[in-house]
C-alpha positions as CSV (number, residue, x, y, z in Angstrom):
1,M,60.6,95.1,8.0
2,N,58.1,92.8,9.7
3,I,54.6,94.1,8.7
4,Y,53.6,94.1,12.4
5,V,56.6,96.2,13.5
6,R,55.8,98.5,10.6
7,L,52.2,98.8,11.7
8,T,53.4,99.6,15.3
9,E,55.5,102.4,14.0
10,E,52.6,103.8,12.0
11,F,50.2,103.5,14.9
12,N,52.7,105.5,17.1
13,R,53.9,108.0,14.6
14,N,52.2,110.9,16.4
15,G,52.7,109.6,20.0
16,L,52.6,106.3,21.8
17,C,49.1,104.7,21.6
18,A,49.8,101.0,20.8
19,I,52.1,98.4,22.5
20,L,52.9,95.2,20.6
21,S,52.0,92.1,22.5
22,G,51.2,88.4,21.9
23,G,53.2,86.3,19.5
24,Q,54.9,89.3,17.8
25,A,56.3,90.4,21.2
26,V,57.6,86.8,21.6
27,V,59.3,87.2,18.2
28,L,60.9,90.5,19.3
29,H,62.3,88.8,22.4
30,R,63.9,86.3,20.0
31,L,62.0,83.2,21.2
32,A,60.2,82.7,17.9
33,F,60.9,83.4,14.2
34,M,57.4,84.3,13.3
35,S,53.8,84.7,14.4
36,K,50.8,84.5,12.2
37,D,49.0,87.6,13.6
38,G,49.6,90.8,15.5
39,D,48.2,91.8,18.9
40,W,48.3,95.3,20.5
41,I,47.3,97.0,23.7
42,L,45.9,100.4,22.9
43,R,45.4,103.5,25.0
44,E,41.8,103.7,26.0
45,N,40.8,106.9,24.3
46,E,39.0,107.9,21.1
47,E,42.2,109.4,19.6
48,A,44.0,106.1,19.7
49,A,41.0,104.2,18.2
50,S,40.7,106.8,15.4
51,R,44.4,106.5,14.6
52,I,44.3,102.7,14.4
53,L,41.3,102.8,12.1
54,S,42.9,105.4,9.9
55,V,46.1,103.3,9.5
56,L,44.2,100.1,8.9
57,E,41.9,101.8,6.3
58,G,45.0,102.7,4.4
59,Y,45.8,99.0,4.1
60,G,42.3,98.1,3.0
61,A,41.5,96.3,6.2
62,S,38.1,94.9,7.1
63,Y,36.6,93.8,10.3
64,R,36.6,90.2,11.5
65,F,34.1,89.0,14.1
66,G,34.6,90.8,17.4
67,A,33.7,94.0,19.0
68,P,33.8,97.5,17.4
69,L,37.1,99.3,17.9
70,D,35.3,101.7,20.2
71,V,36.3,102.8,23.7
72,R,32.9,101.8,25.1
73,W,33.4,98.1,24.3
74,L,37.2,98.1,24.7
75,S,36.8,99.4,28.3
76,G,34.6,96.4,29.0
77,G,37.4,94.0,28.1
78,W,36.2,93.2,24.6
79,S,38.7,92.9,21.7
80,A,38.5,94.2,18.0
81,H,39.8,92.2,15.1
82,F,40.7,93.0,11.5
83,E,42.5,91.6,8.5
84,F,43.9,92.6,5.2
85,K,46.2,91.3,2.4
86,H,49.8,92.5,2.2
87,D,52.4,91.1,-0.2
88,G,50.2,88.1,-0.8
89,L,49.8,87.3,2.9
90,R,46.7,87.6,5.1
91,V,47.6,90.0,8.0
92,R,45.4,89.7,11.1
93,T,45.4,92.4,13.7
94,D,43.8,92.2,17.2
95,F,43.4,95.1,19.7
96,V,42.5,95.4,23.4
97,T,42.8,98.2,26.0
98,R,42.2,96.0,29.0
99,P,44.5,93.0,28.5
100,P,43.5,90.0,30.8
101,R,45.7,89.3,33.8
102,I,47.4,92.7,33.7
103,A,46.1,94.8,36.6
104,T,45.0,98.4,36.0
105,D,47.8,99.9,38.1
106,R,50.4,97.8,36.3
107,L,49.0,98.9,32.9
108,A,49.4,102.5,33.9
109,R,53.1,101.9,34.7
110,L,53.5,100.0,31.4
111,W,52.5,103.0,29.4
112,R,55.2,105.1,31.2
113,E,57.8,102.5,30.7
114,Q,57.2,102.1,27.0
115,E,57.4,105.8,26.0
116,S,61.0,105.5,24.9
117,R,61.0,101.9,23.6
118,K,61.3,101.3,19.8
119,P,59.2,99.4,19.0
120,P,57.1,99.4,22.2
121,C,56.3,95.8,23.2
122,L,55.4,93.9,26.3
123,G,58.3,93.0,28.6
124,I,59.0,89.5,29.8
125,A,57.0,89.6,33.0
126,D,53.9,91.1,31.4
127,L,54.1,88.8,28.4
128,I,54.2,85.8,30.7
129,E,50.9,86.9,32.3
130,S,49.3,87.5,28.9
131,K,50.3,84.0,27.9
132,K,48.4,82.3,30.7
133,T,45.6,81.3,28.4
134,N,43.7,78.1,27.7
135,R,46.1,77.0,25.0
136,E,48.6,74.2,25.8
137,K,51.3,75.7,23.5
138,D,51.5,78.9,25.5
139,Y,52.9,77.2,28.5
140,A,56.0,76.1,26.7
141,V,56.4,79.8,25.7
142,I,56.0,80.8,29.3
143,G,58.6,78.3,30.3
144,E,61.1,79.8,27.9
145,L,60.2,83.4,28.8
146,A,60.7,82.6,32.5
147,R,64.2,81.5,31.8
148,M,64.9,85.1,30.7
149,L,63.9,86.6,34.0
150,A,66.8,88.0,35.8
151,G,65.5,88.1,39.4
152,V,65.3,85.0,41.6
153,E,62.0,86.2,43.0
154,D,60.5,86.5,39.5
155,R,61.8,83.1,38.5
156,L,60.3,81.5,41.6
157,K,57.0,83.1,40.7
158,Q,57.0,82.1,37.1
159,S,59.3,79.1,36.3
160,R,57.6,76.1,34.7
161,S,60.6,73.8,35.5
162,A,60.4,71.7,38.5
163,R,64.1,71.1,38.5
164,E,64.9,74.8,38.4
165,L,62.4,75.5,41.2
166,V,64.0,72.9,43.5
167,E,67.5,74.3,42.7
168,L,66.4,77.8,43.4
169,A,64.7,76.8,46.7
170,N,67.8,75.1,47.9
171,R,69.7,78.3,47.4
172,H,67.0,80.7,48.6
173,P,64.8,78.9,51.2
174,D,63.8,82.1,53.0
175,M,62.5,83.6,49.7
176,V,60.5,80.5,49.0
177,A,58.9,80.8,52.4
178,E,58.0,84.4,51.7
179,L,56.5,83.6,48.3
180,K,54.3,80.6,49.2
181,G,51.3,82.8,49.7
182,Q,51.7,84.2,46.2
183,R,52.4,80.9,44.5
184,P,51.1,77.9,46.5
185,L,52.9,75.3,44.5
186,L,56.2,76.5,46.1
187,A,55.0,74.7,49.3
188,T,55.4,71.4,47.5
189,I,59.1,71.9,46.8
190,A,60.1,70.2,50.1
191,K,58.4,67.0,48.7
192,G,60.8,66.8,45.8
193,T,60.8,67.2,42.0
194,D,58.0,64.8,41.3
195,A,55.6,66.6,43.6
196,V,56.5,69.9,42.0
197,E,55.8,68.5,38.5
198,V,52.4,67.4,39.6
199,A,51.7,70.8,41.1
200,L,52.9,72.6,37.9
201,D,50.4,70.5,35.9
202,A,47.6,71.4,38.3
203,E,48.6,75.1,38.2
204,R,48.6,75.1,34.4
205,R,45.1,73.5,34.4
206,Q,43.9,76.2,36.9
207,F,45.2,79.0,34.6
208,M,43.6,77.3,31.6
209,H,40.2,76.8,33.2
210,A,40.2,80.4,34.5
211,N,40.7,81.7,31.0
212,E,38.1,79.3,29.6
213,R,35.6,80.8,32.0
214,R,36.5,84.3,31.0
215,L,36.1,83.6,27.3
216,A,32.9,81.8,27.9
217,A,31.4,84.8,29.6
218,Y,32.2,87.0,26.6
219,M,30.9,84.4,24.1
220,N,27.7,84.1,26.0
221,A,27.3,87.9,26.0
222,A,28.0,88.0,22.3
223,S,25.4,85.3,21.3
224,Q,23.1,87.8,19.6
225,W,26.0,89.6,17.9
226,Q,27.4,86.3,16.7
227,A,24.1,85.3,15.2
228,A,23.8,88.7,13.4
229,W,27.4,88.8,12.2
230,P,27.2,86.7,8.9
231,E,24.4,88.9,7.5
232,L,26.1,92.1,8.7
233,S,29.5,91.0,7.3
234,R,27.9,90.4,3.8
235,A,26.3,93.9,4.0
236,L,29.7,95.5,4.7
237,E,31.4,94.0,1.7
238,G,32.8,96.8,-0.5
239,M,32.5,99.4,2.2
240,S,35.5,101.5,3.3
241,L,36.6,100.6,6.8
242,S,35.4,103.9,8.2
243,A,31.9,103.3,6.8
244,A,31.9,99.7,8.0
245,H,32.9,100.9,11.4
246,R,30.0,103.3,11.7
247,E,27.6,100.6,10.7
248,I,29.1,98.0,13.1
249,V,28.9,100.5,16.0
250,R,25.3,101.3,15.2
251,Q,24.2,97.7,15.2
252,A,26.4,96.6,18.1
253,T,24.7,99.3,20.3
254,D,21.6,97.1,20.3
255,L,23.2,93.6,20.1
256,L,26.5,93.6,22.1
257,P,26.6,94.6,25.7
258,V,29.4,96.9,26.7
259,S,30.2,95.2,30.0
260,V,30.4,91.5,30.9
261,P,30.0,90.3,34.5
262,G,33.1,88.4,35.4
263,G,35.0,89.5,32.3
264,L,37.5,91.8,34.0
265,P,40.2,91.9,35.0
């Protein structure tokens, strides 16, 4: 069994508290063979954080640079990062409770929808939103994910193919007119495929720059924490994860702000 799927099962053994996202969700949707790390969305409560820490401690995990796995920081949009060795491989795990670009009301519905899914993982539409990052490679993934959307409206909102958008518009002109306010590039379809390709490139850059600004806000807020991390990391060597976690929380209280203006949603 994929170690990330195994971890998901262990995290959720006593009730759903972790939804697999990121590259591993892409793998589960059969659009990739592997991903080098694991990403999860957690329930925003102390029980979920405690359960994750307990499972990771059993694998001998240690913190990587990031925020503490603590509801106070997670609720501010921060992420927590860990790693451990398993079968000769380095396993990296990343956790959030407030995933970017997924609205709070949508997140609440997501938890209800995932109750019966084994393993719980982001569906296509939410995964597309999560992939609107500042990394070029994610837009090829979005394009392939969008092809898997069943509804015409969803494909008009998310497709990265100019040819497909033109073809859909020819068949569903009224729907395009309705959706222009939600996706402005649809207004360029009447100008032809070349114009749509230009608009797709501009839209991609817009998404990338938005994510760059969001990340920059967090990195600026973490400047003191980043400066202190090398020495703290050395001091934590040899500690159990639970002991290291307590020390990280203690020091982060003074050095890492809980909320970041402009960081959410």
